[in-house]
Backbone as CSV, one residue per row, in Angstrom:
resi,resn,N_x,N_y,N_z,CA_x,CA_y,CA_z,C_x,C_y,C_z
1,MET,12.234,-9.685,12.872,12.536,-8.572,12.007,11.454,-8.466,10.940
2,PHE,11.022,-7.253,10.652,9.987,-7.038,9.657,10.611,-6.635,8.338
3,ARG,10.015,-7.092,7.249,10.414,-6.712,5.905,9.317,-5.816,5.376
4,THR,9.644,-4.635,4.891,8.656,-3.649,4.472,8.871,-3.290,3.006
5,LYS,7.743,-3.164,2.299,7.778,-2.692,0.918,6.595,-1.766,0.718
6,LEU,6.788,-0.671,0.006,5.710,0.244,-0.329,5.958,0.718,-1.744
7,LEU,4.999,0.537,-2.588,5.155,0.926,-3.980,5.081,2.431,-4.125
8,ALA,5.832,2.962,-5.067,5.836,4.397,-5.315,4.563,4.793,-6.059
9,LEU,4.123,5.992,-5.803,2.936,6.514,-6.483,3.289,6.959,-7.891
10,ALA,2.367,6.790,-8.788,2.575,7.267,-10.149,2.645,8.784,-10.183
11,ALA,2.044,9.457,-9.204,2.005,10.920,-9.170,3.306,11.528,-8.671
12,VAL,4.210,10.743,-8.125,5.439,11.276,-7.542,6.283,12.044,-8.556
13,PRO,6.504,11.548,-9.790,7.292,12.347,-10.731,6.671,13.709,-11.000
14,ALA,5.364,13.784,-11.099,4.705,15.071,-11.318,4.902,15.986,-10.128
15,LEU,4.839,15.432,-8.930,5.058,16.219,-7.721,6.486,16.724,-7.681
16,ALA,7.453,15.882,-8.057,8.855,16.282,-8.053,9.082,17.432,-9.034
17,VAL,8.448,17.391,-10.200,8.576,18.477,-11.163,7.995,19.754,-10.587
18,SER,6.849,19.665,-9.918,6.235,20.850,-9.325,7.122,21.454,-8.250
19,LEU,7.753,20.625,-7.452,8.617,21.125,-6.401,9.907,21.701,-6.966
20,ALA,10.394,21.137,-8.067,11.634,21.597,-8.658,11.454,22.886,-9.438
21,THR,10.235,23.177,-9.859,9.964,24.383,-10.630,8.848,25.170,-9.957
22,PRO,9.198,26.028,-8.975,8.177,26.750,-8.215,7.239,27.596,-9.082
23,ALA,7.694,28.045,-10.245,6.833,28.849,-11.099,5.618,28.055,-11.564
24,LEU,5.764,26.738,-11.684,4.651,25.897,-12.107,3.728,25.545,-10.952
25,ALA,4.179,25.727,-9.723,3.419,25.313,-8.541,2.968,26.530,-7.747
26,ASP,2.317,27.495,-8.418,1.927,28.715,-7.731,0.657,28.557,-6.902
27,ASP,-0.046,27.454,-7.024,-1.246,27.211,-6.235,-1.095,25.893,-5.489
28,GLU,-1.068,25.943,-4.153,-0.892,24.734,-3.355,-2.028,23.741,-3.541
29,ASN,-3.184,24.170,-4.001,-4.322,23.267,-4.199,-4.140,22.367,-5.415
30,ASP,-3.095,22.603,-6.218,-2.842,21.762,-7.385,-2.319,20.385,-6.997
31,HIS,-1.781,20.237,-5.781,-1.208,18.968,-5.345,-2.290,18.059,-4.788
32,PRO,-2.249,16.788,-5.161,-3.254,15.859,-4.622,-3.018,15.609,-3.137
33,ARG,-4.087,15.366,-2.426,-3.991,14.974,-1.021,-3.785,13.466,-1.005
34,VAL,-2.730,13.025,-0.364,-2.407,11.606,-0.308,-2.394,11.159,1.145
35,VAL,-3.102,10.083,1.434,-3.130,9.511,2.780,-2.838,8.017,2.678
36,THR,-2.432,7.437,3.800,-2.183,5.998,3.852,-3.225,5.338,4.737
37,ALA,-3.915,4.345,4.197,-4.858,3.533,4.978,-4.159,2.217,5.290
38,GLU,-4.439,1.649,6.459,-3.768,0.401,6.826,-4.738,-0.599,7.417
39,SER,-4.399,-1.856,7.249,-5.175,-2.944,7.847,-4.642,-3.193,9.246
40,PRO,-5.406,-3.887,10.060,-4.837,-4.378,11.317,-3.772,-5.434,10.999
41,VAL,-2.860,-5.664,11.928,-1.895,-6.754,11.780,-2.668,-8.060,11.896
42,ARG,-2.423,-8.979,10.947,-3.150,-10.251,10.937,-2.172,-11.408,10.987
43,SER,-2.618,-12.495,11.580,-1.812,-13.716,11.619,-2.012,-14.501,10.330
44,ILE,-0.953,-15.177,9.927,-1.030,-16.081,8.787,-0.393,-17.395,9.238
45,GLY,-1.154,-18.453,9.100,-0.701,-19.766,9.557,0.420,-20.330,8.709
46,ALA,1.086,-21.325,9.251,2.142,-22.019,8.519,1.578,-22.608,7.233
47,ASN,2.292,-22.395,6.127,1.910,-22.926,4.814,0.492,-22.533,4.402
48,GLN,0.082,-21.324,4.754,-1.255,-20.824,4.429,-1.157,-19.572,3.566
49,THR,-2.297,-19.193,2.983,-2.402,-17.919,2.276,-3.399,-17.048,3.024
50,GLU,-3.243,-15.751,2.870,-4.131,-14.781,3.521,-4.284,-13.606,2.570
51,THR,-5.527,-13.196,2.331,-5.797,-12.023,1.507,-6.284,-10.913,2.419
52,VAL,-5.639,-9.745,2.299,-5.975,-8.599,3.151,-6.384,-7.450,2.237
53,THR,-7.544,-6.853,2.518,-8.051,-5.737,1.726,-8.112,-4.495,2.596
54,VAL,-7.644,-3.393,2.047,-7.639,-2.105,2.732,-8.565,-1.168,1.963
55,THR,-9.395,-0.418,2.682,-10.323,0.522,2.050,-9.874,1.954,2.317
56,CYS,-9.782,2.740,1.265,-9.412,4.148,1.378,-10.592,4.960,1.908
57,PRO,-10.317,6.102,2.557,-11.404,6.947,3.058,-12.269,7.490,1.920
58,ARG,-13.498,7.829,2.250,-14.393,8.440,1.253,-13.738,9.699,0.684
59,GLY,-13.934,9.916,-0.597,-13.365,11.082,-1.255,-11.955,10.848,-1.787
60,THR,-11.414,9.639,-1.590,-10.098,9.295,-2.122,-10.212,8.009,-2.934
61,PHE,-9.153,7.701,-3.682,-9.136,6.455,-4.436,-7.774,5.792,-4.272
62,ALA,-7.756,4.473,-4.342,-6.532,3.700,-4.144,-5.620,3.822,-5.359
63,VAL,-4.357,4.199,-5.119,-3.402,4.339,-6.223,-2.231,3.371,-6.124
64,SER,-1.966,2.826,-4.940,-0.905,1.827,-4.793,-1.067,1.127,-3.452
65,GLY,-0.256,0.118,-3.228,-0.321,-0.615,-1.976,1.050,-1.027,-1.497
66,GLY,1.126,-1.423,-0.256,2.376,-1.877,0.332,2.086,-2.848,1.459
67,TRP,3.132,-3.372,2.079,2.923,-4.396,3.101,4.097,-4.467,4.052
68,VAL,3.844,-5.107,5.176,4.868,-5.467,6.155,4.635,-6.932,6.487
69,VAL,5.709,-7.713,6.521,5.622,-9.125,6.892,6.642,-9.408,7.985
70,SER,6.372,-10.401,8.799,7.255,-10.715,9.920,8.369,-11.683,9.564
71,SER,8.359,-12.209,8.342,9.341,-13.220,7.964,9.628,-13.146,6.468
72,ALA,10.876,-13.436,6.108,11.237,-13.485,4.692,10.582,-14.667,3.991
73,SER,9.984,-15.574,4.748,9.292,-16.733,4.172,7.868,-16.414,3.734
74,ILE,7.423,-15.190,3.987,6.078,-14.778,3.570,6.214,-13.967,2.285
75,ASP,5.629,-14.491,1.218,5.701,-13.840,-0.085,4.387,-13.136,-0.402
76,VAL,4.471,-12.121,-1.250,3.282,-11.457,-1.780,3.030,-12.030,-3.165
77,THR,1.854,-12.626,-3.334,1.518,-13.247,-4.615,0.430,-12.485,-5.359
78,GLY,-0.054,-11.398,-4.784,-1.036,-10.533,-5.426,-1.008,-9.170,-4.779
79,ASN,-1.123,-8.124,-5.582,-1.040,-6.752,-5.083,-1.725,-5.856,-6.100
80,ARG,-3.030,-5.533,-5.846,-3.766,-4.793,-6.882,-4.979,-4.082,-6.314
81,ALA,-5.463,-3.125,-7.070,-6.723,-2.465,-6.751,-7.858,-3.406,-7.120
82,VAL,-8.873,-3.470,-6.272,-10.045,-4.291,-6.581,-11.280,-3.425,-6.803
83,SER,-11.174,-2.132,-6.523,-12.211,-1.151,-6.829,-11.551,0.219,-6.727
84,ASP,-12.322,1.271,-6.913,-11.758,2.621,-6.825,-11.135,2.907,-5.461
85,ARG,-11.715,2.371,-4.392,-11.264,2.681,-3.036,-10.617,1.519,-2.300
86,ARG,-10.508,0.355,-2.919,-10.011,-0.829,-2.193,-8.769,-1.423,-2.859
87,TRP,-7.774,-1.746,-2.024,-6.531,-2.371,-2.482,-6.380,-3.696,-1.758
88,THR,-6.046,-4.760,-2.495,-5.931,-6.093,-1.920,-4.519,-6.636,-2.115
89,ILE,-4.009,-7.260,-1.054,-2.712,-7.919,-1.112,-2.893,-9.363,-0.657
90,ARG,-2.328,-10.296,-1.428,-2.420,-11.727,-1.101,-1.047,-12.202,-0.649
91,PHE,-1.009,-12.771,0.544,0.229,-13.251,1.154,0.251,-14.774,1.135
92,GLU,1.441,-15.352,0.977,1.614,-16.796,1.045,2.766,-17.084,2.005
93,ASN,2.462,-17.815,3.068,3.461,-18.167,4.071,4.059,-19.528,3.711
94,GLU,5.330,-19.549,3.347,5.995,-20.791,2.955,6.732,-21.448,4.117
95,ALA,6.604,-20.880,5.307,7.312,-21.407,6.480,6.458,-22.439,7.217
96,ASN,7.103,-23.181,8.085,6.409,-24.153,8.923,5.970,-23.553,10.247
97,GLN,5.973,-22.247,10.337,5.477,-21.556,11.530,4.639,-20.359,11.103
98,SER,3.769,-19.909,11.981,2.894,-18.791,11.646,3.685,-17.486,11.620
99,GLY,3.072,-16.480,11.035,3.697,-15.159,10.948,2.642,-14.084,11.025
100,ARG,3.069,-12.840,10.794,2.161,-11.696,10.835,2.313,-10.881,9.553
101,VAL,1.190,-10.320,9.102,1.185,-9.490,7.896,0.338,-8.249,8.145
102,GLN,0.648,-7.200,7.396,-0.166,-5.983,7.427,-0.119,-5.373,6.038
103,ALA,-1.243,-4.858,5.584,-1.344,-4.253,4.255,-1.626,-2.765,4.381
104,PHE,-1.181,-2.013,3.373,-1.389,-0.570,3.318,-1.922,-0.196,1.947
105,ALA,-2.634,0.899,1.881,-3.053,1.454,0.592,-2.721,2.930,0.599
106,ARG,-2.168,3.412,-0.497,-1.949,4.842,-0.674,-3.193,5.360,-1.386
107,CYS,-3.774,6.406,-0.834,-5.065,6.919,-1.301,-4.910,8.388,-1.661
108,ALA,-5.383,8.775,-2.823,-5.268,10.163,-3.289,-6.655,10.738,-3.521
109,ALA,-6.763,12.036,-3.265,-8.023,12.745,-3.484,-8.079,13.305,-4.882
């Protein structure tokens, strides 16, 4: 079973206000373009750490990150932007068996 977490974008409240008040959203170009970049699924050994970095496409910047892990024994011990376009997540596997991890970055134009 996979455990998934994705952080909310800071821009979401502004988007919700625009959608709730159509008079304020008369130009569709006012909304940011948001895409999700993802890493390949990676193995993490028993009692090991793994750092996974995701790069956003050119013309966008990283605004948040998320992850999927294969076990509740895999914790996230770091989750942050490391540059305008790159988001890094650090995983720690506390189990005595290997697992799988995947990182995501939310990217806005």
